[in-house]
C-alpha positions as CSV (number, residue, x, y, z in Angstrom):
1,M,0.1,0.1,-0.3
2,Q,1.5,3.0,-1.2
3,Q,1.5,5.8,1.6
4,N,1.0,9.5,0.4
5,R,4.6,11.2,0.8
6,Q,3.2,14.8,0.4
7,V,3.6,17.3,3.2
8,K,2.4,20.7,4.1
9,P,4.6,24.0,4.6
10,E,3.4,24.5,7.9
11,D,4.5,21.3,8.8
12,M,8.4,21.8,7.6
13,I,10.7,24.1,9.4
14,F,14.0,25.1,7.0
15,L,17.2,24.7,8.9
16,T,19.5,26.3,5.5
17,N,18.0,28.4,2.8
18,Q,19.9,27.9,-0.7
19,G,23.2,29.9,0.6
20,C,23.7,26.8,3.1
21,E,23.2,29.3,5.5
22,D,21.3,28.9,9.2
23,T,18.1,30.3,8.5
24,G,17.8,30.6,12.4
25,Q,14.1,29.0,12.1
26,I,15.3,26.3,15.3
27,D,18.1,26.5,18.0
28,E,20.3,23.7,19.0
29,T,18.5,23.1,22.7
30,R,15.7,21.9,20.5
31,L,17.7,19.6,18.3
32,T,19.0,17.9,20.9
33,D,15.7,17.7,22.7
34,L,14.8,16.0,19.5
35,G,17.1,13.8,19.9
36,L,19.4,15.1,17.1
37,G,22.9,16.8,16.4
38,Y,24.5,20.4,15.2
39,G,27.4,21.5,14.7
40,E,29.9,24.3,13.9
41,F,29.9,27.7,11.4
42,D,31.9,30.4,12.4
43,G,32.4,29.3,15.9
44,A,28.2,29.7,16.2
45,P,25.8,26.6,16.4
46,Y,24.8,25.1,13.2
47,P,21.8,23.0,12.4
48,L,23.3,20.5,10.4
49,T,26.1,18.2,11.5
50,D,29.8,18.1,9.3
51,Q,28.2,14.6,7.9
52,E,25.4,16.1,7.0
53,S,27.0,19.7,5.7
54,Q,28.6,17.7,3.5
55,F,25.2,16.8,1.4
56,I,24.2,20.5,0.5
57,G,26.0,23.1,-1.8
58,E,25.5,26.6,-3.7
59,D,24.2,24.9,-6.6
60,V,22.0,23.0,-9.0
61,V,21.5,19.7,-9.8
62,E,19.0,18.5,-12.5
63,I,16.2,16.1,-11.2
64,G,13.5,14.8,-13.8
65,G,14.3,17.4,-16.7
66,H,14.6,20.3,-13.4
67,L,17.5,22.0,-12.1
68,A,16.7,21.7,-8.4
69,L,18.4,24.5,-6.0
70,T,21.2,22.1,-3.3
71,G,21.4,24.2,-0.5
72,Y,17.8,24.2,1.9
73,S,17.5,21.6,4.5
74,V,14.3,21.0,6.6
75,L,13.2,20.0,9.6
76,I,10.2,17.6,9.8
77,G,8.5,16.2,13.1
78,N,11.8,14.8,14.8
79,R,13.9,13.9,11.3
80,K,16.5,16.4,9.0
81,Y,16.1,15.9,5.5
82,L,17.7,17.1,2.0
83,A,15.2,19.4,0.1
84,P,16.2,19.9,-3.3
85,T,13.8,22.4,-4.5
86,I,12.2,23.3,-7.8
87,E,11.3,26.4,-9.0
88,I,9.2,27.0,-12.2
89,D,9.4,30.2,-13.2
90,Y,6.8,32.1,-15.2
91,T,6.0,35.6,-17.1
92,A,3.2,37.2,-18.7
93,D,6.0,38.9,-21.0
94,E,5.2,37.1,-24.3
95,D,9.0,38.8,-25.7
96,C,11.2,37.2,-23.0
97,P,12.0,33.6,-24.8
98,F,13.9,32.4,-21.8
99,S,10.5,31.5,-19.2
100,F,7.0,29.8,-19.8
101,N,4.3,31.4,-19.7
102,F,1.7,31.1,-17.2
103,D,-0.4,28.5,-18.7
104,Q,2.9,26.4,-19.6
105,A,3.9,27.0,-16.1
106,K,1.2,25.0,-14.8
107,E,1.1,22.3,-16.8
108,A,5.6,21.9,-16.2
109,N,3.8,21.7,-12.4
110,E,1.7,19.2,-12.6
111,R,4.2,17.0,-14.3
112,L,5.9,17.1,-11.5
113,R,3.8,16.6,-9.1
114,K,4.5,12.5,-10.3
115,T,8.0,13.2,-10.7
116,M,8.3,14.0,-7.1
117,E,5.8,11.0,-5.8
118,R,7.9,8.5,-7.6
119,L,11.3,10.8,-6.0
120,A,9.4,10.7,-2.7
121,E,8.8,6.8,-3.1
122,T,12.7,5.8,-4.2
123,T,14.5,7.7,-1.4
124,D,12.2,6.9,1.3
125,G,11.3,10.9,1.9
126,C,7.9,13.1,1.1
127,F,7.5,15.9,-0.9
128,C,5.7,19.9,-1.0
129,W,3.8,20.5,-4.3
130,S,1.4,22.5,-4.6
131,A,-1.5,23.5,-8.2
132,E,-1.1,27.2,-7.1
133,P,2.4,29.1,-7.9
134,G,4.8,29.8,-4.5
135,I,5.6,33.2,-5.1
136,E,3.9,35.8,-7.1
137,F,5.4,39.1,-7.9
138,K,3.5,42.2,-9.9
139,E,2.8,42.3,-13.5
140,G,1.7,38.4,-13.8
141,D,5.5,37.0,-12.8
142,G,5.5,34.2,-11.1
143,K,6.5,30.6,-10.2
144,F,5.6,27.3,-8.9
145,V,7.5,25.8,-5.9
146,T,8.6,22.0,-5.6
147,E,10.7,20.6,-3.2
148,I,11.4,16.7,-2.6
149,F,12.6,15.8,1.1
150,I,14.9,13.3,1.3
151,P,16.6,11.8,4.9
152,F,19.8,12.4,5.4
153,E,20.5,8.7,5.8
154,Y,19.7,7.8,2.3
155,A,22.2,10.5,1.2
156,A,25.0,9.0,3.4
157,K,24.2,5.7,2.3
158,H,24.5,6.6,-1.5
159,A,27.3,9.1,-1.6
160,E,30.7,9.9,0.2
161,D,30.5,14.0,-0.5
162,F,28.1,16.4,-2.4
163,E,29.6,15.7,-6.0
164,Q,28.7,12.3,-5.7
165,W,25.7,13.1,-3.6
166,K,24.4,14.9,-7.3
167,A,25.3,12.9,-9.6
168,H,23.2,10.4,-7.6
169,L,20.2,13.1,-7.7
170,K,21.2,13.2,-11.1
171,D,20.6,8.7,-11.3
172,I,17.5,8.8,-9.9
173,G,15.6,11.8,-11.5
174,K,16.7,9.9,-14.7
175,V,15.3,6.6,-13.0
176,V,11.8,8.1,-12.2
177,L,11.8,10.2,-15.5
178,N,12.2,6.8,-17.5
179,Q,9.4,5.1,-15.1
180,R,7.0,8.3,-15.9
181,A,7.5,7.6,-20.0
182,A,6.5,4.2,-20.0
């Protein structure tokens, strides 16, 4: 029986941002109370251990045909996750050759949901997806935002460092795309 692996935004606490910086949303006392470790960066507490922090970076990796930002990490319940994040941009500017219009972005976002479901199953993780834009700007521009949450334990089993982890993410993204096409 397949379990529902989709989580809501209110279920997560961001530990690091895309720049791998501590978001300040949780402190070392709370992590300790949850039985979780933490590290140190520039003499200050950091929400990830040294082992965990080796799997995040200010970079992108292709996952399932989309570029995912790799600096994010989150806490859901009492478990830490890597949080590769895919942003599908759209614009109302019909002359912009580098972005989708709203309908194209919405369609790409719909296709992405199945990919995220399969990635969550493959990695024993979960995901956050919405049919509505996550960010809307003036002039009709915006982004659909989807996060895949992968347990740090999964990463440690499949890679020894950030470069190996990115290669693994790209590989499992390809596998999931091939499953979706079948």
